[in-house]
N, C-alpha and C positions, 0 to 999 in steps of 0.2 A: 352647370356645376363638375362637367368632371374633365368638358376642358381646360378651367380655370382649373382645377385640384390639382392638374398635368403641368402649367406651365409654371410650378414648386419642383418637376419632378418629380411626381411622384406620379407611378399607376395606379389610372382611374375605370374604371367602366357601370357602365348599369347594366341590371336586367328587370325580364319581366317579374318573376313571381322565384316562389318559391324552389321548383323546379332547376330554374339558370341560376340562383346565387346557393342553393344544392352542392353543384358542380363547381362552382370557381371551393365555396370551404372547405372540402374535402383533401381540396389537392394543399400536396407542403408549398413554405412561405406562411411571411405573414397578414395577418388582416386585418381591417378595419371596417364595421357594418354602417353605413348612414340608412336612416329608414325614415321615412315619413313619417308618421303617425294619422296626417290625414287623407291615407286611403281610404275606396271608397266601404260602408258599414263599420264592419270590428275587422279589418283584415289587415290592417300598423302590431295591432297589441298581440295578432292571432303568432305573424307573422316574425312578435319579436320574442314568445315563446314555444317555438317552431327552437330560434337558433338558441333560443339558453337554457333548451336540452336538448341537442346536441352535441353545444359545441361552445370552447369558451372560448369568444372572443369578445373583443370588447368592439360595442355598438354608440352611434350616437343620434337619438332621436330630434326630427325635430316637430313641430306643430304650436300648435295656441299656445297660450298664456297656459306659463307654467300649474296653476293655479286651477287649471279646467282638472278637468274625469281621469284623462285618456294620457292625462303627462304623466301624473301622479302614480296611476299603475305603473305605466312605462319603467318607472324609476325602480318601482314595488321590484315587477317585475328582471328588475337588475339592468335596467339600461346604463350604462357607464355617465354621461350625461345625455344635457336637453336644450336646445336650444329655440331660441321663442322666436317664429315669423314676425316679417320678412328678414331670414336672411341676411347676413355679414359675409359675404363668404370669406370674406378675410380670415374675419373671428373662425370659422368653420375651417379652416386645413390651421389653422394655432393650435386652434385645441385636439384638430386628429392628430398635429405631427406631440404634442403630450402624450395624447392617449399611449401613442406607437410608442413613443422612445421609453413613458413608464413600460410599459409594459416586457421592453426588449430588459430594457433593467432590472426586471424582477424574476424574470425567467434566468436571468444567468446568477443574481441575489440570491436565490430560490438556494440555489446548491454553494452556495458563498461559507468561505469556512470561516467567516463573520461572525455569523449565527452563534449571538450565546447561550442559545439553551435551544436544545432539542423542540423541546415546548412546552403544554403547564399543562395542568392539574388543576381545575376549582369545581365544587360540590359536584362530585361523582364522574364527574368532562374531561376531555384532554380533548387540549387539540397539536397534533405531529409539525412542527413546524414544517420541516422537508414534506414533508408528502403533501404537503395542505391539509387532513381530514382530520376534521373534526367529530370523535365519539360520546355518544351519548351515554346514562346511570348502565345500560346494557350490552354499551358494545356496539350497539348499527350507526356507521355512519350521516352525518348528519349532512349534506351539497351549500357547498360557502361559493357564494360567489368572488368577484376579486377581493370585492369594494370590501364585503362582506368581509372576509375573513383578517384583511385588515385592519377595522375598524374591527376587530377584536383580537388578534394582538397587542396595538395602544394601548387597550381595556387591562389586557393582560400583563404588560407588562407599567402597568400603575394604576393596581388595584388600592380601592377606597382612597382617588383626588376626582379631587372634579377637577372636569377633562369642562375648556370649554368647546363652544362648538369649532370656532377657527383653531387650534391645533385636531378636531376631529375632519375637518376636513381638510386641515394637509394634509394629516395621515394616508386618506380616500383618494390623495391629489383633485379635490376638487377645485375646482379656477373661487379663486375671491371672492369673486360678482355671484356667486350663485347662490340663490336665494336659500336664506338658513333652512326653509323649510327641506330646501333637498337633502340633510343628512338629516335631518327629525330625521326623514324616507324611509333612509334605509339604519338606526337609530331601531326605530318601529320594530324593519325586518328580523335584521341580526335580534330582538328583546321574543320579538315572538316563537325564533326561531329554538333561542336560550329554554322555555317556557310554554312550549308545547303537549309537555304533560300536565297533567289533572296535579294537583299540592306541586310543581314544581318552586324550590323558592328566588324569586325577588330576583337576578341578580343589576339589572341593573336600570339606579334611580336616576329621574330628573328633578334635578335640582335650581328649579325655577327660575330663569331670570342669570343660574348660571350658568349649566351647562349639563354633565351626565358622569356621578360613578358607574363605577364595577364595585357591590360591596364584597361577590363573595372570596373565602380567603381560596386564594393563588398559589399553586407551590410549581416549581423547577423541576423536569422531569430530566 
């Protein structure tokens, strides 16, 4: 796999575990991790959780069918994409390139003067688009993955409108060949964070057969 990736002019290396991976990720640079969930025991998911808790780096998971528990949990833990084994190495390289390109574009675009609003407020929550910080009713920050941030922004830009799964998949840069279940997992993950407090109003509504709608009143900042 390393040799194949390098044949496309991309620097690649394999690592033996968390310590070696950590040594790479703390260095300056743009990285993407390809993580096989079929490591012995639960080491794959454990490693994904460690990555997500310390680094904002894209992760592509590989493993069994997406409906396997580990695959769904992996997406819930913030993985950017999932490829089923046996792998098409050409597809793997294409997806890795696309994710890295989007990451670079998002990093530049985050500070672009083209951002229409500084952020949004809804149900006592605020989202600052420049810092990507979401704060709850008490002002406490709530961590968002890159995909959750993109998903929340499209909801806030189009409140009270039904958004099809294809629209949401495009917003979070999911490959259109990915199963709908993948975007459903991301919506569920975001919904849990927005509804974490007892009695919190429901903000994301499932519209059966059509998609999702953001019910809250949204005000630009």
